C-alpha positions, -999 to 999 in steps of 0.1 A, spaced: 626 -440 -107 642 -439 -137 658 -468 -154 677 -477 -188 663 -503 -202 683 -535 -202 702 -541 -234 716 -575 -232 682 -592 -224 669 -566 -254 693 -580 -275 688 -615 -264 649 -611 -275 658 -597 -310 680 -629 -316 675 -660 -289 645 -676 -295 651 -675 -335 689 -686 -339 701 -719 -335 730 -718 -313 735 -693 -282 773 -687 -276 762 -657 -258 745 -677 -228 763 -673 -197 759 -704 -180 764 -737 -176 747 -762 -193 710 -770 -181 704 -802 -160 676 -829 -160 654 -826 -136 649 -862 -136 678 -856 -110 659 -847 -84 628 -857 -63 605 -829 -75 577 -839 -49 581 -808 -22 542 -819 -10 517 -792 -6 523 -763 -26 515 -737 -7 543 -708 3 574 -711 21 572 -700 54 585 -674 66 585 -658 33 625 -652 35 629 -691 31 631 -723 57 648 -714 87 668 -746 88 674 -740 55 693 -707 59 710 -720 87 726 -743 66 737 -718 35 748 -691 64 774 -718 78 788 -717 42 796 -677 47 800 -675 92 765 -662 94 734 -668 111 699 -676 97 689 -644 102 716 -631 80 704 -651 52 673 -642 31 664 -662 -6 657 -647 -33 638 -655 -69 680 -657 -83 709 -633 -78 685 -608 -99 665 -599 -72 691 -606 -44 711 -576 -60 677 -556 -65 668 -563 -30 700 -553 -17 704 -516 -40 668 -510 -21 681 -516 11 714 -497 15 706 -466 -12 682 -441 -12 675 -399 -32 710 -392 -15 728 -427 -22 760 -431 -34 774 -461 -50 812 -473 -67 808 -504 -93 834 -520 -105 831 -521 -144 822 -536 -169 797 -563 -150 762 -572 -152 743 -541 -163 719 -545 -137 744 -537 -111 749 -503 -120 717 -492 -136 696 -506 -109 713 -480 -84 719 -452 -110 680 -450 -106 680 -450 -68 711 -423 -62 746 -416 -75 775 -443 -89 809 -436 -94 820 -464 -118 857 -478 -118 866 -492 -149 889 -521 -154 909 -521 -185 922 -545 -210 941 -564 -217 941 -576 -185 910 -566 -164 931 -562 -135 914 -544 -104 925 -513 -94 921 -507 -55 938 -471 -54 909 -461 -84 879 -478 -59 900 -458 -28 897 -424 -50 862 -428 -59 847 -433 -24 830 -407 -9 819 -397 32 781 -407 9 791 -436 -1 770 -466 9 782 -497 -9 811 -509 -33 796 -528 -61 820 -558 -70 812 -592 -99 836 -620 -87 844 -636 -114 837 -607 -135 809 -606 -159 820 -607 -196 856 -606 -188 858 -638 -166 887 -622 -148 891 -639 -110 900 -610 -89 925 -626 -63 914 -630 -25 940 -601 -18 926 -575 -40 893 -582 -30 901 -581 10 921 -549 0 880 -535 -12 868 -547 17 887 -531 38 881 -496 23 843 -502 16 847 -513 60 868 -480 66 841 -453 48 808 -472 66 801 -484 32 793 -522 25 811 -544 -1 787 -563 -21 800 -589 -43 778 -608 -71 797 -643 -68 772 -665 -90 804 -680 -107 823 -683 -74 822 -721 -76 833 -725 -114 867 -722 -101 885 -753 -94 899 -730 -63 874 -706 -59 884 -677 -31 868 -668 -2 824 -653 -7 827 -620 7 798 -621 32 825 -638 50 850 -615 53 831 -594 80 803 -571 90 802 -549 59 803 -583 32 772 -586 12 773 -615 -11 747 -628 -36 748 -658 -57 724 -683 -73 721 -721 -86 720 -705 -121 755 -704 -136 779 -727 -114 752 -752 -110 730 -751 -138 695 -749 -124 685 -712 -139 648 -731 -142 651 -730 -107 651 -693 -106 670 -700 -62 690 -674 -50 700 -660 -24 718 -629 1 740 -632 29 750 -604 53 741 -584 78 711 -587 99 692 -546 93 705 -552 56 690 -584 52 659 -575 76 654 -549 51 656 -567 23 635 -589 37 605 -563 42 610 -553 6 607 -593 -8 574 -590 9 564 -564 -23 580 -583 -49 583 -625 -50 566 -627 -18 586 -660 -7 608 -685 -25 589 -711 -47 584 -744 -25 596 -764 -56 628 -742 -64 639 -745 -27 630 -783 -27 653 -788 -52 673 -764 -40 681 -783 -8 695 -811 -25 714 -794 -50 730 -777 -25 735 -815 0 734 -847 -18 743 -842 -50 766 -810 -45 797 -823 -49 785 -841 -78 772 -815 -100 801 -792 -92 827 -818 -101 809 -818 -131 804 -784 -143 839 -779 -133 850 -799 -154 829 -794 -183 839 -750 -181 875 -760 -182 871 -788 -212 853 -759 -233 877 -731 -217 905 -747 -235 886 -755 -270 875 -716 -271 914 -710 -263 923 -727 -292 900 -709 -319 905 -676 -301 943 -688 -309 941 -699 -344 924 -669 -351 949 -643 -344 919 -630 -316 926 -611 -285 913 -626 -251 919 -625 -213 918 -663 -203 888 -663 -180 872 -682 -153 840 -691 -154 823 -692 -186 822 -659 -206 851 -646 -221 855 -609 -235 867 -614 -271 884 -588 -293 865 -588 -327 886 -590 -359 895 -559 -376 878 -546 -400 848 -546 -389 831 -512 -377 822 -523 -341 809 -554 -319 777 -547 -330 779 -549 -364 801 -580 -358 773 -598 -336 748 -590 -363 770 -604 -388 778 -635 -367 735 -642 -360 720 -634 -394 745 -652 -418 749 -682 -393 723 -683 -366 747 -679 -337 744 -654 -309 768 -634 -292 772 -606 -271 785 -576 -283 810 -557 -260 790 -522 -268 763 -539 -241 790 -531 -213 811 -501 -225 836 -516 -244 830 -517 -285 859 -534 -296 854 -569 -276 819 -597 -279 813 -618 -249 814 -655 -254 798 -678 -232 812 -719 -234 790 -735 -208 768 -752 -233 770 -792 -243 802 -794 -260 788 -804 -293 769 -774 -292 801 -754 -283 816 -773 -317 789 -765 -336 783 -727 -331 824 -721 -333 824 -739 -368 798 -719 -374 817 -683 -360 851 -696 -383 828 -698 -413 822 -661 -408 849 -653 -400 866 -672 -436 845 -654 -454 850 -617 -441 885 -619 -432 
């Protein structure tokens, strides 16, 4: 297995720890641990290693699935990785809708062959016919990220269902990374609830503000989940006992309050960034979630040059669109606390005024 270096993570490694403000963070602001009971009792392994059966059954109910169709993982990253290990081999083929989080195309590219279907600016609309054209007889999986990272485009229910039907007709699975889904005020149905060929992956990171838990899950057909579990025993073995303990609370008695708070913050911050984009004559697709993909101002060589200038002069990290395949855009994350967002936007504004 040969895999490309993870460009976004290398970018963060270069700048994140020295910079004052992360305007490239793609999740909602982190919650304090003191709102949860942090005592799970004995600190052993979770048994069985795919997660507590009763808790898996509770999560499965959200998708109309059984406990045996749910696997708890170390974040969405592991859920996606294990799904690809289960679905692809040297002769495998994946169709990946891009731009997207690099792992969603780089991992399957390291295992088999990938055809990429590109969303096009300025609307970043999902082209169902293009997906149909990309599917082959040997296609194992179609990959979608909804809402999309980096654009914030939320593909509507009818289009996702159309793509699901295409995958099912081809005997392929539709894998949808849904980490931002519940930040929407009116979330579309999860893909795993659409039928046997739907796979949903997600976590408590982006919408719940619990990135440090590293708790996620994969929901899909029992044969896929069983295979992923076999691989998981060679990776993280089981979810963390504290992670699972807090996750039950976050998905139980605290869930309504957490999501209400986070949706309110995301909406308010999005309004503020929209004002900023309009004031400076920039362009973006009005996003769902906490990411926007903004066109860089004229006068800069490309997105990387623009973002390096901002971080080196103003100590604010943005994510260059070159990391997603678009060199005239940058990703801005606006899930952080409102005062930090305001400070960060003020610094970017200063940079723009100096380089107008």
